Structure formats: structure tokens, C-alpha cells
One Martini backbone bead per residue (centre of mass of N, CA, C, O) as a GRO file, in nm:
protein
  197
    1MET     BB    1  -6.236  -3.112   3.614
    2ALA     BB    2  -6.188  -2.772   3.668
    3MET     BB    3  -6.325  -2.507   3.848
    4LEU     BB    4  -6.301  -2.162   3.900
    5ALA     BB    5  -6.623  -2.126   3.914
    6PRO     BB    6  -6.928  -2.113   4.009
    7LEU     BB    7  -7.236  -2.155   3.808
    8SER     BB    8  -7.438  -2.169   4.004
    9PRO     BB    9  -7.767  -2.100   3.888
   10CYS     BB   10  -7.668  -2.077   3.611
   11PRO     BB   11  -7.683  -2.109   3.287
   12VAL     BB   12  -7.547  -2.391   3.091
   13VAL     BB   13  -7.348  -2.457   2.794
   14GLY     BB   14  -7.212  -2.725   2.619
   15ILE     BB   15  -6.937  -2.726   2.384
   16HIS     BB   16  -6.829  -2.951   2.119
   17VAL     BB   17  -6.529  -2.876   1.937
   18ARG     BB   18  -6.379  -3.022   1.642
   19ARG     BB   19  -6.099  -3.015   1.387
   20THR     BB   20  -5.873  -3.233   1.331
   21ASP     BB   21  -6.085  -3.470   1.177
   22LYS     BB   22  -6.316  -3.355   0.990
   23TYR     BB   23  -6.201  -3.378   0.693
   24ARG     BB   24  -6.228  -3.711   0.710
   25GLU     BB   25  -6.487  -3.819   0.915
   26ALA     BB   26  -6.661  -3.543   0.902
   27LYS     BB   27  -6.878  -3.307   0.902
   28LEU     BB   28  -6.866  -2.976   0.897
   29GLN     BB   29  -6.934  -2.760   1.167
   30LYS     BB   30  -7.023  -2.462   1.230
   31LEU     BB   31  -7.014  -2.246   1.487
   32GLU     BB   32  -7.282  -2.103   1.415
   33ASP     BB   33  -7.461  -2.356   1.448
   34TYR     BB   34  -7.423  -2.377   1.749
   35LEU     BB   35  -7.495  -2.078   1.840
   36LYS     BB   36  -7.790  -2.078   1.753
   37LEU     BB   37  -7.881  -2.298   1.958
   38VAL     BB   38  -7.783  -2.154   2.209
   39ASP     BB   39  -7.960  -1.903   2.182
   40ILE     BB   40  -8.225  -2.052   2.200
   41TRP     BB   41  -8.179  -2.173   2.480
   42PHE     BB   42  -8.144  -1.901   2.628
   43ASP     BB   43  -8.414  -1.773   2.555
   44VAL     BB   44  -8.585  -1.987   2.699
   45ASN     BB   45  -8.429  -1.996   2.986
   46GLU     BB   46  -8.453  -1.699   3.074
   47ARG     BB   47  -8.753  -1.712   3.131
   48ASN     BB   48  -8.733  -1.927   3.352
   49TYR     BB   49  -8.539  -1.762   3.541
   50GLN     BB   50  -8.723  -1.509   3.574
   51ASN     BB   51  -8.967  -1.689   3.705
   52ASN     BB   52  -8.750  -1.770   3.924
   53HIS     BB   53  -8.732  -1.654   4.255
   54SER     BB   54  -8.483  -1.837   4.366
   55ILE     BB   55  -8.326  -1.665   4.153
   56SER     BB   56  -8.083  -1.444   4.155
   57SER     BB   57  -7.955  -1.188   3.962
   58ASN     BB   58  -7.685  -1.157   4.131
   59ASN     BB   59  -7.574  -1.457   4.055
   60CYS     BB   60  -7.593  -1.355   3.758
   61THR     BB   61  -7.496  -1.302   3.453
   62ASN     BB   62  -7.575  -1.115   3.151
   63LYS     BB   63  -7.371  -1.284   3.012
   64ARG     BB   64  -7.249  -1.467   2.747
   65MET     BB   65  -7.054  -1.747   2.779
   66LEU     BB   66  -6.742  -1.917   2.697
   67PHE     BB   67  -6.682  -2.265   2.732
   68VAL     BB   68  -6.471  -2.540   2.793
   69ALA     BB   69  -6.697  -2.812   2.833
   70SER     BB   70  -6.922  -3.062   3.024
   71ASP     BB   71  -7.195  -2.948   3.042
   72THR     BB   72  -7.526  -2.843   3.080
   73PRO     BB   73  -7.598  -2.880   2.801
   74VAL     BB   74  -7.520  -3.062   2.500
   75LEU     BB   75  -7.348  -2.952   2.199
   76LYS     BB   76  -7.309  -3.184   1.923
   77ASP     BB   77  -7.129  -3.440   1.779
   78VAL     BB   78  -7.151  -3.816   1.761
   79VAL     BB   79  -6.916  -3.945   1.590
   80LYS     BB   80  -6.727  -3.922   1.822
   81GLU     BB   81  -6.602  -4.065   2.107
   82THR     BB   82  -6.581  -3.808   2.284
   83CYS     BB   83  -6.879  -3.734   2.261
   84LEU     BB   84  -6.991  -3.997   2.373
   85MET     BB   85  -6.846  -3.976   2.646
   86THR     BB   86  -6.983  -3.722   2.746
   87TYR     BB   87  -7.268  -3.842   2.747
   88GLU     BB   88  -7.208  -4.081   2.939
   89LEU     BB   89  -7.117  -3.901   3.179
   90MET     BB   90  -7.384  -3.762   3.221
   91HIS     BB   91  -7.529  -4.017   3.316
   92ALA     BB   92  -7.345  -4.070   3.565
   93LEU     BB   93  -7.392  -3.782   3.709
   94GLN     BB   94  -7.744  -3.742   3.637
   95GLY     BB   95  -7.851  -3.950   3.461
   96ASP     BB   96  -8.084  -3.889   3.244
   97ALA     BB   97  -7.961  -3.705   2.937
   98ASN     BB   98  -8.146  -3.695   2.683
   99GLU     BB   99  -8.266  -3.385   2.708
  100LYS     BB  100  -7.940  -3.267   2.704
  101LEU     BB  101  -7.927  -3.333   2.390
  102HIS     BB  102  -7.766  -3.193   2.092
  103SER     BB  103  -7.731  -3.274   1.756
  104LEU     BB  104  -7.595  -3.194   1.432
  105ASP     BB  105  -7.600  -3.504   1.302
  106TYR     BB  106  -7.687  -3.725   1.526
  107LEU     BB  107  -7.838  -3.952   1.673
  108TYR     BB  108  -7.747  -4.158   1.908
  109SER     BB  109  -7.876  -4.421   1.779
  110GLN     BB  110  -7.801  -4.361   1.483
  111PHE     BB  111  -7.500  -4.410   1.500
  112TYR     BB  112  -7.525  -4.717   1.547
  113LEU     BB  113  -7.685  -4.785   1.293
  114GLN     BB  114  -7.470  -4.678   1.087
  115ASN     BB  115  -7.218  -4.870   1.222
  116GLU     BB  116  -7.358  -5.133   1.217
  117LYS     BB  117  -7.307  -5.453   1.091
  118ASP     BB  118  -7.571  -5.542   1.217
  119SER     BB  119  -7.878  -5.524   1.049
  120SER     BB  120  -8.068  -5.632   1.302
  121MET     BB  121  -8.067  -5.377   1.437
  122GLU     BB  122  -8.277  -5.219   1.688
  123VAL     BB  123  -8.475  -4.916   1.756
  124THR     BB  124  -8.668  -4.772   2.004
  125MET     BB  125  -8.913  -4.529   1.930
  126GLU     BB  126  -9.070  -4.194   1.919
  127ALA     BB  127  -9.313  -3.997   1.815
  128THR     BB  128  -9.327  -3.630   1.812
  129THR     BB  129  -9.533  -3.646   1.566
  130GLU     BB  130  -9.735  -3.612   1.323
  131TYR     BB  131  -9.731  -3.836   1.023
  132LYS     BB  132  -9.817  -3.737   0.687
  133PRO     BB  133  -9.795  -3.782   0.384
  134LYS     BB  134  -9.854  -3.585   0.112
  135HIS     BB  135  -9.862  -3.852  -0.033
  136ASP     BB  136  -9.995  -4.146  -0.141
  137ASN     BB  137  -9.752  -4.357   0.008
  138PRO     BB  138  -9.673  -4.692   0.067
  139THR     BB  139  -9.358  -4.640   0.163
  140GLU     BB  140  -9.479  -4.474   0.389
  141LEU     BB  141  -9.500  -4.378   0.726
  142TRP     BB  142  -9.738  -4.362   0.962
  143ALA     BB  143  -9.806  -4.120   1.243
  144GLU     BB  144  -9.852  -4.066   1.574
  145LYS     BB  145  -9.822  -3.922   1.851
  146GLY     BB  146  -9.643  -4.178   2.039
  147ASP     BB  147  -9.556  -4.375   1.858
  148ILE     BB  148  -9.408  -4.681   1.807
  149ILE     BB  149  -9.077  -4.699   1.662
  150VAL     BB  150  -8.898  -4.927   1.464
  151VAL     BB  151  -8.558  -4.910   1.393
  152SER     BB  152  -8.378  -4.989   1.090
  153GLY     BB  153  -8.110  -4.998   0.933
  154PRO     BB  154  -8.002  -4.760   0.760
  155VAL     BB  155  -7.916  -4.426   0.726
  156ASN     BB  156  -7.995  -4.185   0.534
  157GLN     BB  157  -7.891  -3.878   0.412
  158ASP     BB  158  -8.208  -3.766   0.441
  159GLY     BB  159  -8.325  -3.903   0.722
  160ILE     BB  160  -8.416  -4.190   0.632
  161VAL     BB  161  -8.600  -4.476   0.750
  162GLN     BB  162  -8.654  -4.793   0.842
  163ALA     BB  163  -8.985  -4.881   0.969
  164THR     BB  164  -9.206  -4.963   1.254
  165ASN     BB  165  -9.542  -4.955   1.339
  166LEU     BB  166  -9.688  -5.100   1.611
  167ARG     BB  167  -9.985  -5.005   1.594
  168LEU     BB  168 -10.021  -5.060   1.267
  169LYS     BB  169  -9.833  -5.279   1.145
  170THR     BB  170  -9.615  -5.107   0.974
  171ARG     BB  171  -9.396  -5.049   0.688
  172GLY     BB  172  -9.138  -4.787   0.635
  173LYS     BB  173  -9.072  -4.467   0.573
  174PHE     BB  174  -8.887  -4.241   0.805
  175PRO     BB  175  -8.824  -3.961   0.984
  176ILE     BB  176  -8.582  -3.926   1.231
  177TYR     BB  177  -8.655  -3.623   1.330
  178PHE     BB  178  -8.946  -3.756   1.453
  179LEU     BB  179  -8.760  -3.880   1.682
  180LYS     BB  180  -8.731  -4.050   1.998
  181LYS     BB  181  -8.662  -4.172   2.277
  182HIS     BB  182  -8.777  -4.467   2.429
  183THR     BB  183  -8.938  -4.495   2.739
  184LYS     BB  184  -8.963  -4.766   2.960
  185PHE     BB  185  -9.207  -4.860   3.200
  186GLU     BB  186  -9.196  -5.060   3.501
  187ASN     BB  187  -9.366  -5.267   3.718
  188PHE     BB  188  -9.204  -5.357   4.033
  189PRO     BB  189  -9.108  -5.533   4.301
  190ALA     BB  190  -8.914  -5.449   4.548
  191PHE     BB  191  -8.754  -5.698   4.696
  192ALA     BB  192  -8.937  -5.967   4.674
  193ASN     BB  193  -8.695  -6.197   4.764
  194ILE     BB  194  -8.672  -6.064   5.048
  195ASN     BB  195  -8.610  -6.109   5.374
  196THR     BB  196  -8.752  -5.886   5.642
  197ARG     BB  197  -8.687  -6.023   5.945
   0.00000   0.00000   0.00000
């Protein structure tokens, strides 16, 4: 992909919209749905850029522009392989791009749970907020923010999954939109088996 002009240090949002196969394979997302989220992103990040004195306002345009690109962050649906490829390329170019993706239809790991034929596949995620069902319902899973939730497919149309809360050691239904990717960090000695003399 060639750029006609450098975009840094201005904020950029990449939008991936495809129409050719939507009527057969995936739910149509209106362009307005994408642009609402882009406007929210710009509203939040314009404040960040205004507070950052290292970025001169002369370097950035005051207009919101529309590009067809794979810049960061990316707003898309992840049902199609090209969208997944864009996300994977973001990882290769800049490291962990998890926080730079917003999908209108599926969470990244949810896509694989939905389409995986092996029903034993599990994805470890983290609760983004406290969740207590409105009614005392034994089939629903309770969680505190930060709880590790193991999701096993499939994902229901209403966004509810079967999951296990590892802290409470309980299993039940949980809204997938209250989950995010869980990143596990391990301490280990680098190059422990290498002779350094």
C-alpha cells in the first residue's frame, strides 16, 4: 500500500467496508454505524491531541478525512478473511493491536468460536465490568471486573455464551460484550540456558 502523503502525527482511523458478499454471508452494517464509532473515536482522541504539546496544530488538518486504508485503529467486521488479514497484519507491523480493533459484528476470538467445528475449543477472556444478573438466576454467571472467564462456544445470536468464571469456579451464561482478550504475563529468565562466556 502506498501513501500519497504522510499522515503522522495526525490521528487516523481505518475503516474496512465491503459490500460484494454481504447479502449472502454476513449481516449488512450500514456506513452510518461505522461513522458513529469513528466520530466517537475522534472526539475522544482530539482532546488527547490538543493536550499533547509535542503535536503542532499546523501539522494536522482540522477536517476529518475518509481514506480507504488499513491504518490504525481499524473499525470493521471480522466475518470475512480480508478483515481478519488486516487485523493480523496490524499485529505484524506494530505488535499487539488488540486495543486498536473495534468490530461491529464479532469479537476476534468470538469469530473462531462461532465457526470452529471442534466444540471443545475454549478462549480465555477477562471481564471488563462487574456483572450481576438482574434476577437471581442460577443459569447466569456472576463476575467482578478482572475475573478470568473461559468461554466455550457457540455464541448465541443475543451475544450470550456459555462460560466458566475461574475465580468462583462456576459455569453459566455470560454476555460476551462484557469480555475482552485476557493477556497473561509470565516472568522467565531470558537466555537462561546460554553460556555467556
